[in-house]
DRENROFI-975652 format. One record per atom (N, C-alpha, C, CB): x, y, z. Coordinates in steps of 0.2 Angstrom, whole numbers, padded with zeros to 4 digits, always signed. Glycine has a CB too. Layout:
XYZ
...
END
This chain:
+0169+0592+1837
+0171+0597+1841
+0170+0603+1840
+0177+0597+1841
+0169+0608+1845
+0167+0614+1844
+0170+0618+1838
+0169+0619+1850
+0166+0621+1834
+0169+0624+1828
+0171+0618+1822
+0175+0628+1829
+0169+0613+1824
+0170+0607+1818
+0164+0605+1815
+0173+0600+1822
+0165+0600+1812
+0159+0597+1807
+0157+0590+1809
+0162+0597+1798
+0151+0589+1810
+0149+0581+1810
+0147+0578+1805
+0145+0579+1815
+0148+0573+1802
+0145+0569+1795
+0142+0563+1798
+0149+0567+1789
+0135+0563+1797
+0131+0557+1798
+0128+0554+1793
+0127+0559+1803
+0130+0548+1793
+0127+0543+1788
+0119+0542+1789
+0130+0536+1788
+0115+0543+1784
+0108+0542+1784
+0104+0537+1780
+0105+0548+1782
+0109+0533+1777
+0106+0528+1773
+0103+0530+1767
+0102+0525+1777
+0100+0525+1763
+0097+0526+1756
+0089+0527+1757
+0098+0521+1751
+0087+0531+1753
+0080+0532+1753
+0078+0537+1746
+0078+0537+1761
+0072+0537+1745
+0071+0540+1739
+0071+0548+1739
+0065+0537+1736
+0069+0551+1745
+0069+0558+1745
+0074+0559+1751
+0063+0562+1747
+0077+0565+1751
+0082+0568+1755
+0079+0568+1762
+0085+0575+1752
+0081+0566+1768
+0078+0567+1774
+0079+0573+1776
+0081+0562+1777
+0074+0576+1780
+0074+0583+1783
+0075+0582+1790
+0067+0586+1783
+0081+0585+1792
+0084+0585+1799
+0084+0592+1802
+0091+0581+1800
+0082+0593+1808
+0084+0599+1813
+0088+0599+1818
+0078+0601+1815
+0091+0604+1820
+0095+0604+1825
+0094+0610+1828
+0102+0604+1823
+0092+0610+1834
+0088+0617+1838
+0084+0621+1833
+0093+0623+1841
+0080+0617+1830
+0074+0620+1826
+0077+0623+1820
+0071+0626+1830
+0083+0621+1818
+0086+0624+1811
+0087+0618+1807
+0093+0629+1812
+0085+0619+1801
+0087+0613+1797
+0094+0613+1795
+0082+0613+1789
+0096+0606+1793
+0104+0605+1792
+0104+0603+1785
+0107+0601+1797
+0110+0603+1783
+0113+0602+1776
+0113+0594+1775
+0121+0605+1775
+0109+0592+1771
+0109+0584+1768
+0111+0583+1761
+0102+0581+1769
+0116+0581+1760
+0120+0579+1754
+0118+0572+1751
+0127+0579+1754
+0118+0569+1744
+0119+0562+1743
+0126+0562+1740
+0114+0559+1738
+0128+0556+1744
+0136+0554+1741
+0135+0547+1740
+0142+0555+1747
+0138+0545+1735
+0138+0538+1733
+0131+0534+1734
+0143+0534+1737
+0126+0538+1732
+0120+0535+1732
+0117+0535+1738
+0121+0528+1729
+0120+0537+1744
+0117+0538+1750
+0117+0545+1753
+0121+0533+1755
+0112+0546+1758
+0112+0553+1761
+0116+0554+1767
+0105+0553+1763
+0119+0559+1767
+0124+0561+1773
+0121+0569+1776
+0132+0562+1769
+0120+0569+1781
+0119+0576+1785
+0127+0578+1787
+0114+0575+1792
+0127+0585+1786
+0133+0588+1788
+0132+0594+1792
+0138+0589+1781
+0134+0594+1798
+0132+0598+1803
+0137+0603+1805
+0128+0594+1809
+0137+0609+1807
+0141+0613+1810
+0140+0613+1818
+0140+0619+1806
+0146+0612+1821
+0146+0612+1828
+0148+0618+1831
+0150+0608+1831
+0143+0622+1835
+0144+0628+1837
+0151+0629+1841
+0139+0630+1841
+0155+0635+1841
+0161+0636+1845
+0158+0636+1852
+0165+0643+1843
+0152+0637+1854
+0150+0638+1861
+0149+0631+1863
+0145+0643+1862
+0148+0625+1860
+0146+0619+1862
+0151+0617+1867
+0146+0615+1855
+0149+0614+1873
+0153+0611+1878
+0155+0604+1876
+0149+0611+1885
+0162+0602+1878
+0164+0596+1877
+0159+0591+1882
+0171+0595+1879
+0157+0586+1879
+0153+0581+1884
+0146+0582+1883
+0155+0582+1892
+0143+0586+1879
+0137+0588+1878
+0135+0584+1872
+0136+0594+1878
+0128+0583+1871
+0125+0581+1864
+0121+0585+1861
+0122+0575+1865
+0122+0585+1853
+0118+0589+1849
+0113+0583+1847
+0123+0592+1844
+0107+0585+1847
+0101+0581+1846
+0097+0584+1839
+0097+0581+1852
+0097+0578+1834
+0095+0580+1828
+0087+0576+1828
+0100+0577+1822
+0084+0579+1825
+0076+0575+1824
+0074+0577+1818
+0070+0578+1830
+0069+0572+1815
+0066+0574+1809
+0065+0567+1805
+0069+0579+1805
+0060+0566+1801
+0058+0560+1797
+0059+0554+1802
+0062+0560+1789
+0055+0555+1808
+0055+0549+1812
+0061+0547+1815
+0051+0543+1809
+0067+0551+1815
+0073+0549+1817
+0075+0554+1823
+0078+0550+1811
+0079+0551+1828
+0082+0554+1833
+0089+0553+1834
+0079+0552+1838
+0093+0557+1832
+0101+0556+1831
+0104+0560+1837
+0104+0557+1823
+0110+0558+1839
+0114+0562+1844
+0121+0562+1842
+0114+0560+1852
+0125+0567+1842
+0131+0569+1841
+0134+0571+1848
+0131+0574+1837
+0140+0568+1851
+0143+0570+1856
+0149+0574+1854
+0145+0564+1860
+0149+0579+1858
+0155+0585+1857
+0160+0583+1861
+0152+0593+1858
+0166+0583+1857
+0173+0581+1861
+0177+0588+1861
+0177+0574+1857
+0181+0587+1865
+0185+0593+1867
+0190+0595+1861
+0190+0590+1873
+0191+0601+1861
+0196+0604+1856
+0199+0611+1859
+0194+0605+1849
+0205+0611+1860
+0209+0617+1863
+0211+0622+1858
+0216+0613+1867
+0208+0628+1858
+0211+0633+1853
+0216+0638+1858
+0203+0637+1849
+0221+0641+1853
+0225+0645+1858
+0222+0651+1860
+0232+0646+1854
+0225+0654+1864
+0223+0661+1867
+0228+0666+1867
+0221+0659+1876
+0226+0672+1868
+0231+0677+1867
+0230+0683+1872
+0231+0679+1859
+0234+0685+1876
+0232+0690+1881
+0235+0696+1879
+0235+0689+1887
+0231+0702+1879
+0233+0708+1877
+0231+0713+1883
+0231+0710+1870
+0235+0717+1884
+0234+0724+1888
+0234+0731+1884
+0239+0725+1893
+0228+0734+1883
+0227+0740+1879
+0224+0746+1883
+0223+0738+1873
+0225+0751+1881
+0222+0757+1885
+0213+0756+1885
+0224+0765+1881
+0210+0757+1890
+0203+0757+1891
+0199+0759+1886
+0201+0761+1897
+0200+0764+1883
+0196+0768+1877
+0196+0763+1871
+0199+0775+1875
+0202+0760+1871
+0203+0756+1864
+0199+0749+1866
+0212+0754+1862
+0198+0747+1872
+0195+0739+1872
+0187+0740+1874
+0199+0734+1879
+0185+0747+1876
+0177+0746+1876
+0174+0751+1871
+0175+0748+1883
+0168+0749+1870
+0164+0754+1865
+0160+0759+1869
+0160+0751+1859
+0160+0765+1866
+0155+0770+1869
+0148+0768+1868
+0156+0777+1867
+0143+0772+1870
+0137+0770+1870
+0134+0770+1863
+0133+0775+1873
+0135+0775+1859
+0133+0775+1852
+0136+0770+1848
+0134+0780+1849
+0143+0768+1849
+0146+0763+1845
+0143+0756+1848
+0154+0762+1846
+0141+0755+1854
+0139+0749+1856
+0132+0748+1853
+0138+0749+1863
+0127+0754+1854
+0121+0753+1851
+0122+0750+1843
+0118+0759+1852
+0126+0753+1840
+0127+0752+1832
+0129+0744+1832
+0133+0757+1829
+0134+0742+1836
+0136+0735+1836
+0131+0730+1837
+0142+0734+1840
+0127+0732+1842
+0120+0728+1844
+0115+0726+1838
+0117+0730+1849
+0114+0733+1834
+0110+0732+1829
+0113+0728+1823
+0109+0738+1827
+0120+0729+1822
+0122+0725+1817
+0123+0718+1818
+0129+0728+1815
+0125+0716+1824
+0124+0709+1827
+0119+0706+1825
+0125+0708+1834
+0113+0709+1827
+0106+0705+1826
+0105+0705+1819
+0100+0710+1829
+0107+0710+1815
+0105+0709+1807
+0109+0704+1804
+0107+0716+1804
+0116+0703+1806
+0120+0698+1804
+0118+0691+1806
+0126+0698+1804
+0116+0691+1813
+0113+0683+1814
+0108+0681+1812
+0112+0682+1821
+0103+0686+1809
+0097+0685+1805
+0099+0682+1798
+0092+0691+1803
+0104+0685+1795
+0107+0682+1789
+0109+0676+1790
+0112+0687+1786
+0113+0674+1795
+0116+0667+1796
+0111+0662+1796
+0120+0667+1802
+0105+0663+1798
+0100+0658+1798
+0097+0657+1791
+0095+0661+1803
+0099+0660+1786
+0096+0658+1779
+0097+0652+1777
+0099+0663+1774
+0092+0649+1775
+0092+0641+1773
+0088+0641+1766
+0089+0636+1779
+0091+0640+1760
+0089+0638+1754
+0089+0631+1753
+0092+0641+1750
+0084+0628+1749
+0083+0621+1748
+0088+0618+1743
+0076+0620+1746
+0091+0622+1739
+0095+0619+1734
+0102+0617+1737
+0096+0624+1728
+0104+0611+1737
+0111+0610+1741
+0117+0612+1737
+0112+0602+1742
+0123+0613+1739
+0128+0616+1736
+0130+0611+1732
+0134+0618+1741
+0133+0612+1726
+0136+0607+1721
+0142+0604+1724
+0139+0610+1714
+0146+0606+1728
+0152+0603+1731
+0153+0606+1738
+0158+0603+1727
+0156+0603+1743
+0158+0606+1749
+0165+0609+1748
+0157+0600+1755
+0169+0607+1742
+0176+0610+1742
+0176+0617+1740
+0179+0606+1736
+0179+0621+1743
+0180+0628+1742
+0187+0630+1740
+0179+0632+1749
+0188+0635+1736
+0195+0637+1734
+0196+0644+1739
+0195+0638+1725
+0203+0645+1739
+0205+0650+1743
+0202+0657+1740
+0212+0650+1744
+0199+0660+1745
+0197+0667+1741
+0202+0672+1740
+0192+0671+1746
+0208+0672+1743
+0213+0675+1741
+0220+0672+1743
+0213+0683+1744
+0226+0673+1739
+0232+0669+1742
+0234+0673+1746
+0237+0668+1737
+0238+0670+1752
+0242+0675+1756
+0243+0670+1763
+0237+0682+1758
+0246+0674+1768
+0248+0670+1774
+0242+0670+1779
+0255+0673+1778
+0241+0664+1782
+0236+0664+1787
+0239+0668+1794
+0235+0655+1789
+0236+0674+1794
+0239+0678+1799
+0235+0677+1805
+0238+0685+1797
+0229+0674+1805
+0224+0674+1811
+0221+0667+1811
+0219+0680+1811
+0221+0664+1816
+0219+0657+1816
+0211+0657+1819
+0224+0652+1820
+0207+0652+1816
+0200+0651+1819
+0200+0649+1826
+0197+0645+1814
+0196+0650+1829
+0195+0649+1837
+0200+0652+1842
+0195+0641+1837
+0204+0657+1839
+0209+0661+1844
+0204+0665+1849
+0214+0665+1841
+0205+0664+1856
+0202+0668+1860
+0207+0673+1863
+0199+0664+1865
+0205+0680+1862
+0208+0686+1864
+0206+0687+1871
+0207+0691+1860
+0210+0688+1876
+0208+0690+1883
+0212+0697+1883
+0211+0683+1889
+0207+0702+1883
+0210+0709+1884
+0208+0712+1890
+0207+0714+1878
+0213+0715+1893
+0214+0717+1900
+0210+0713+1904
+0212+0725+1901
+0212+0706+1904
+0210+0702+1908
+0202+0699+1907
+0210+0705+1915
+0199+0701+1902
+0193+0699+1901
+0192+0696+1894
+0189+0705+1901
+0189+0689+1894
+0189+0685+1889
+0184+0688+1884
+0186+0678+1891
+0186+0688+1877
+0182+0690+1872
+0180+0684+1868
+0185+0695+1869
+0175+0685+1863
+0172+0680+1858
+0178+0676+1854
+0167+0683+1854
+0178+0670+1854
+0183+0667+1849
+0183+0669+1842
+0182+0660+1849
+0188+0669+1838
+0188+0671+1832
+0185+0666+1828
+0195+0672+1831
+0180+0668+1824
+0175+0665+1821
+0177+0664+1813
+0169+0670+1821
+0183+0666+1812
+0185+0665+1804
+0193+0663+1804
+0183+0672+1800
+0195+0664+1797
+0201+0663+1796
+0205+0670+1793
+0202+0658+1790
+0209+0673+1795
+0213+0679+1793
+0218+0677+1788
+0216+0683+1798
+0218+0680+1782
+0223+0679+1777
+0225+0686+1775
+0221+0675+1772
+0232+0687+1777
+0235+0693+1776
+0237+0693+1767
+0242+0693+1781
+0236+0699+1765
+0237+0700+1757
+0238+0707+1756
+0232+0697+1752
+0240+0709+1751
+0242+0716+1749
+0235+0719+1748
+0247+0717+1741
+0235+0726+1750
+0229+0730+1749
+0227+0730+1741
+0230+0738+1752
+0220+0729+1740
+0217+0729+1733
+0218+0723+1729
+0220+0736+1729
+0221+0717+1733
+0221+0711+1729
+0214+0709+1728
+0226+0705+1732
+0212+0705+1723
+0205+0703+1722
+0203+0698+1726
+0205+0700+1716
+0198+0698+1729
+0195+0692+1733
+0189+0689+1729
+0192+0694+1741
+0190+0683+1728
+0185+0679+1724
+0180+0675+1729
+0189+0673+1719
+0175+0673+1726
+0170+0668+1729
+0173+0661+1730
+0163+0667+1724
+0173+0659+1736
+0176+0652+1737
+0173+0647+1735
+0176+0650+1743
+0166+0647+1733
+0161+0643+1730
+0156+0646+1726
+0158+0638+1735
+0152+0644+1721
+0146+0647+1718
+0141+0648+1724
+0143+0642+1712
+0138+0654+1723
+0133+0656+1728
+0129+0662+1726
+0136+0658+1734
+0125+0664+1729
+0120+0671+1729
+0122+0676+1734
+0111+0669+1730
+0123+0681+1733
+0125+0687+1737
+0118+0689+1741
+0128+0693+1733
+0119+0687+1748
+0113+0689+1751
+0115+0695+1757
+0109+0683+1754
+0121+0698+1756
+0122+0704+1760
+0129+0708+1757
+0124+0702+1768
+0128+0714+1756
+0134+0719+1756
+0132+0724+1760
+0136+0721+1749
+0137+0725+1765
+0136+0730+1770
+0143+0732+1772
+0131+0727+1776
+0143+0738+1777
+0149+0741+1780
+0147+0741+1788
+0151+0748+1777
+0151+0737+1791
+0150+0736+1798
+0155+0738+1803
+0148+0730+1799
+0154+0740+1810
+0159+0742+1814
+0165+0739+1814
+0157+0743+1819
+0164+0733+1816
+0170+0728+1816
+0173+0725+1810
+0168+0722+1819
+0168+0722+1806
+0169+0719+1800
+0170+0723+1794
+0164+0715+1799
+0169+0729+1793
+0171+0734+1788
+0166+0733+1783
+0179+0734+1785
+0169+0733+1776
+0165+0731+1771
+0164+0724+1770
+0168+0734+1765
+0158+0721+1769
+0157+0714+1769
+0153+0712+1765
+0155+0712+1776
+0154+0705+1762
+0150+0702+1757
+0148+0694+1760
+0154+0701+1750
+0142+0693+1760
+0140+0686+1762
+0137+0682+1757
+0136+0686+1768
+0139+0676+1756
+0136+0672+1751
+0132+0666+1753
+0141+0669+1747
+0127+0665+1750
+0123+0658+1752
+0125+0654+1747
+0115+0659+1751
+0127+0647+1749
+0129+0642+1745
+0123+0637+1744
+0134+0638+1748
+0118+0637+1749
+0113+0632+1749
+0113+0628+1755
+0112+0627+1744
+0107+0626+1758
+0106+0623+1764
+0110+0625+1769
+0106+0617+1762
+0110+0632+1771
+0113+0634+1777
+0121+0634+1776
+0111+0630+1782
+0123+0633+1771
+0131+0634+1770
+0132+0641+1768
+0133+0629+1764
+0135+0645+1771
+0136+0652+1769
+0144+0654+1770
+0131+0657+1774
+0147+0658+1766
+0153+0661+1768
+0153+0669+1768
+0157+0659+1762
+0158+0672+1772
+0157+0679+1774
+0165+0681+1772
+0154+0681+1782
+0165+0687+1769
+0172+0690+1767
+0172+0698+1770
+0173+0690+1759
+0176+0699+1774
+0176+0706+1777
+0183+0710+1777
+0173+0706+1785
+0183+0716+1779
+0187+0721+1779
+0190+0723+1772
+0191+0719+1783
+0185+0722+1767
+0185+0724+1760
+0186+0732+1759
+0178+0721+1755
+0192+0733+1755
+0192+0740+1752
+0186+0742+1748
+0197+0741+1749
+0184+0737+1744
+0178+0739+1739
+0174+0732+1739
+0181+0743+1731
+0168+0733+1736
+0164+0727+1735
+0162+0727+1728
+0158+0727+1739
+0163+0721+1725
+0162+0720+1717
+0156+0716+1716
+0168+0718+1713
+0151+0715+1720
+0145+0711+1719
+0140+0715+1722
+0146+0704+1723
+0134+0713+1718
+0128+0716+1720
+0123+0712+1723
+0126+0719+1715
+0119+0715+1729
+0114+0710+1732
+0110+0706+1728
+0110+0714+1736
+0109+0700+1729
+0105+0696+1725
+0109+0693+1718
+0099+0699+1723
+0114+0695+1717
+0118+0692+1711
+0120+0684+1713
+0125+0696+1711
+0120+0681+1707
+0122+0674+1708
+0129+0674+1705
+0118+0668+1705
+0135+0672+1709
+0142+0671+1707
+0145+0666+1705
+0145+0674+1711
+0148+0663+1701
+0151+0657+1701
+0157+0657+1705
+0153+0657+1695
+0160+0651+1707
+0166+0650+1711
+0172+0653+1707
+0168+0643+1712
+0176+0657+1710
+0182+0661+1707
+0180+0667+1705
+0183+0658+1701
+0174+0670+1705
+0172+0677+1702
+0174+0682+1708
+0163+0679+1700
+0177+0687+1706
+0180+0692+1710
+0173+0696+1713
+0185+0697+1706
+0173+0696+1720
+0166+0699+1723
+0170+0706+1728
+0162+0693+1728
+0176+0707+1728
+0179+0712+1732
+0186+0713+1732
+0177+0712+1739
+0189+0718+1735
+0196+0718+1736
+0198+0719+1743
+0199+0725+1732
+0205+0716+1744
+0207+0716+1751
+0208+0722+1753
+0212+0712+1752
+0207+0725+1760
+0207+0731+1763
+0208+0731+1770
+0201+0735+1762
+0207+0737+1773
+0208+0738+1781
+0202+0741+1783
+0214+0742+1784
+0196+0740+1781
+0189+0744+1784
+0188+0739+1789
+0181+0745+1779
+0184+0743+1793
+0182+0741+1801
+0188+0741+1806
+0180+0733+1800
+0187+0735+1810
+0193+0735+1815
+0198+0730+1812
+0191+0732+1823
+0203+0734+1809
+0209+0730+1806
+0215+0734+1807
+0208+0728+1799
+0220+0730+1809
+0227+0733+1810
+0231+0733+1804
+0230+0730+1815
+0230+0730+1799
+0233+0730+1792
+0229+0727+1786
+0239+0726+1793
+0231+0726+1781
+0226+0724+1775
+0226+0716+1776
+0229+0725+1767
+0221+0713+1776
+0219+0707+1776
+0212+0704+1775
+0221+0704+1782
+0211+0699+1773
+0203+0695+1772
+0202+0693+1778
+0202+0690+1767
+0197+0693+1782
+0193+0689+1787
+0188+0685+1783
+0189+0694+1793
+0189+0679+1782
+0185+0673+1779
+0181+0668+1784
+0189+0670+1775
+0175+0669+1783
+0171+0664+1788
+0167+0659+1784
+0166+0668+1792
+0166+0653+1788
+0161+0649+1784
+0157+0646+1790
+0164+0642+1778
+0150+0646+1788
+0144+0645+1793
+0141+0639+1790
+0138+0652+1795
+0138+0634+1795
+0135+0629+1793
+0128+0628+1799
+0140+0622+1791
+0123+0628+1797
+0117+0629+1802
+0118+0635+1807
+0116+0622+1805
+0120+0641+1803
+0121+0647+1807
+0127+0646+1813
+0114+0648+1811
+0131+0641+1812
+0137+0640+1817
+0143+0641+1813
+0138+0632+1820
+0148+0646+1816
+0155+0647+1812
+0158+0641+1814
+0160+0653+1814
+0161+0637+1807
+0165+0632+1808
+0172+0634+1804
+0161+0625+1804
+0177+0630+1806
+0183+0631+1803
+0184+0631+1796
+0188+0627+1805
+0185+0636+1792
+0186+0637+1785
+0191+0632+1782
+0188+0644+1784
+0196+0630+1786
+0201+0625+1783
+0198+0618+1782
+0208+0624+1789
+0193+0616+1784
+0189+0610+1783
+0188+0610+1775
+0182+0609+1787
+0186+0616+1773
+0183+0616+1766
+0188+0618+1760
+0178+0622+1767
+0193+0620+1762
+0199+0623+1757
+0203+0617+1754
+0203+0627+1762
END
């Protein structure tokens, strides 16, 4: 389903199969002596379409099924709903930078797909929620919001390497971790960052603190997980 995960059994072979989806390498793990591909399905994928994987003389297809996510209609003053020219230029530059980071692929596979909760709190914003502001549909919510007190430590959900620490218009102070083979996690709206670019961090290490930086109406953590550059529901991993 859009925003979901496809697991494909690849059988047994001496070396890990190398597969691509839309020219992007996908995660391949060994489980119980056999290889399994784990693929992120983009939220933009249309139900009924097929994702085509190729590589190692294989051609595989995954059919996308329907998934209905909630929507929310809001009416706000026009100046709050639209970006000025300067802000729009900044947003486009930041979006291009982040999209480049999300295409990161390192050869080492993650030790585990299981992740720990980065901060304890109430789930205040669901993955896939689409806001319709002043009648105009916006992009679906690409992560999970966890409400927590300002200053609460935010920990690495899994062992990884810090590939970005920055401050962005919408996301505020942000950390992105690379866990291997296209599995990434993102932590944003932080009040402070406690991790250095290029640092390797174990699961559970503090990498920042809950805040309200960027476009946030209250203290919370925006937590996203990406597979082959597609945002997928973090709940699958927690």
